[in-house]
N, C-alpha and C positions, 0 to 999 in steps of 0.2 A: 461542406457538411460531405461533397460529394470524397474528396482527399482522406480528411477524418476517416472516413466509411470504408475506407483503400487499402488506408494501412490498421484497421480492425480487422479485417477482413486478412488480411496477409500476414498477420499473426496468430492467431484462429489456426490459419494451414499450419505453419510452421511449429506450433503447441499441437497438432491433429501428428505432425509426425517425425517430436522427438520427445524419448521415453523420459532424460534428462530432467528434463524441464517438471514433469507431473510429478517425477520422484523426489523437487522440491515441493513442490505443492501438499504433497503428502506431510512433510515434515510437521503443518502445527494441527494435525487432524489426529494426529502421532499423543498433543498436549491434553487431550477431549476427556478422556477415562483418567488421567493421575489428577485435571481439574476437580473432574466428577466424584472421584471418590474421596478430597480432602474434604467434602459434605461443608463447604462451606454460606449459611445463608444470610450474610451481612451484606446488602450491597453494596457497599461499595468493594470488596471484596471479588465481591463480580464481576464490578465493573475493571477493577484492573486485573482480571485475566482477558478479559473480552477486549482490551487490546493488547497482552499480548501476543492474544493470539494475531488478531492484523498485523501487528510489528514482525510475529515472523511469515505472516503472510505477504509482509512488504515487502524483507529480506529477501526473501526464500524467491520471490518475483518480479518484483517491482524495481528493485534496483540492482537487478541483472536487466533489466530490460532496454537497455540502449548497447550495453558491452554483446547482448546476442545479432544486434546488429555482424558484426564481426568482420569479415570485407567488401560484404555487400554498404555500410553506410556512402559508401566514401560515389558506390552506384545512384542511392537514396540523396541526395545532395546532389549531383546533378540532374537530379528529373525538377518538374516542374512542380514543387512539390513544399506549400516552404515546412521549415521549424517550428513553425505556430503548430501547423495542419499536424505534424507529424507529432509532435510531442503533445496532444487531444487526443487523438488516435491512441497513443499507450497508456495517457492517462487513463480516459475509458474504458480501455480491457481491465487496464490496475482493480481498477475499480468496481467493478464489476463481480472479479475474481477474490479479487478483497471481502469484499460484499458477499458475497455468498457462503464463503469459508465460515467469519465472525456469524453471519446468519445462521449459521446450519448449528455453529457454540451454540448459540442463544437456543435454537428452539430444543438442543441433544440437554439446553441445563435448566430448561423448562421441566423437558424428562420423566428427567429422573431427580426435579427437587417438587415435581409439584407444585411448582410454587405460586404467586395471587398474578393474574392476571395483567394488571398492573406493572408489578414489576417484571414480568416479560418486555411487553409492553415501555417501558423504561430500557432494560435493557439492547433491547432490540432499535430504538435512535442512539443511544450508545453505540450501538454496535455499527449505525448509519452512520455518525459524525467521523468514530473515527476509521472509518475503510477510508472516506473524503480524504481525509485529513492525510492520514498515513500513505495513502497512495499518491496525493500529490510533491508529499516529501521526498520519498520512493523516490519519482517520475522524476524534483527535480534536479536530485543529488547525482542518479543515474547519468543524467543531461552534465551536472558538473563531474563527476567525477567517472569517465568511462573508461570502460578493461577490453578495450578489440585482442589483446592477445591475451585467450582463455584457448588452453584446454580443452576444458570441459563445461557445458553451457550453464551449469552450476556453481560453478569459478567464473564466472561472466560480471561479478561486482569491484569497487576494491576496494582493499582497506582502508581506507580514509571516510569513503563516503561512507560503508557500514556501520566505524565510529561516528561519525555524524549524526547520523540516521538514531542509533543508540542516544547520541543526548537529546534531541531537538524530541526525539519521540517521551523520552523520560522527562525534559521542561513542558510538553505539552499536556501527559497524562495527570502531570499536578498540579495546572493550570486548570481545567477540562475537568476532576476530578473533585478536586478542591470547589471552583467553586461550585457546580448542581451537587453536591453534598453539603450546600447549604439551602443554595436554591435555585432550581432551573433560572430562576431570571436573573439568575448574576450566571448564567451559561451569556450569552455573549457579549462577557467582558474576556473572557478567555477565547471565547472565537473569532471574533473581529480582528482583533488583531494578530492570533497565528495565521488566519487565507490571508493581512498584508504579508505578511513573517513567507505562505508558501505559494503566494501571487510573484511576490517578487527574486524569488529562487530562480521558478519557471522559469524569469523574463533569464536570471545571469546564465542559466542553463542551456536558452537557443539560443545567444550570447555567441556561445563559446561553442554549440555546437555549429555553426552558421562560420567559427574561424578557424575551430580544428584544420587541422593537416593530420589526414591516415596514411 
């Protein structure tokens, strides 16, 4: 856990002095007023909005979390830090940032709608689940398709990784929202298989980074 914490602290310090990354994180915030002006009160539509916001946060930050290491990645790999701890640190921070963005959206949505508390709790749960799963997908794809030869930190995500992210999130959103629209008791039927997919993808990403020549 100490090494994972060290990765998180290192990443936070990089974030604080790199304005390009913050610009990428502002992109999901731009959609807040657009979704609010659409004034949809349907629960399923609001859940789609939440997943879209989480997807944009994943695409702008999580998907480039490995590529942003650039020339420092060989140095990190030479240190006594396992790639599993490296990915755990990346995933933990990705999840925290994604969750902050999506929960902020849920709060703004509630304040603009003045909807029932039961609805905001449902939206908050959807936001938490989407943040965890999408951050896992984004971190895994960042490891599977790293792009170290970038000229701007906002372009440290590869096109194949971005395409795969959109495809996976689309399938995840259809199965997850479809299940909970019928009953929350069906949610595990969608979440458990996707948890297995995320785990396998992270393991494959770890193996790729361990064998990667930079």
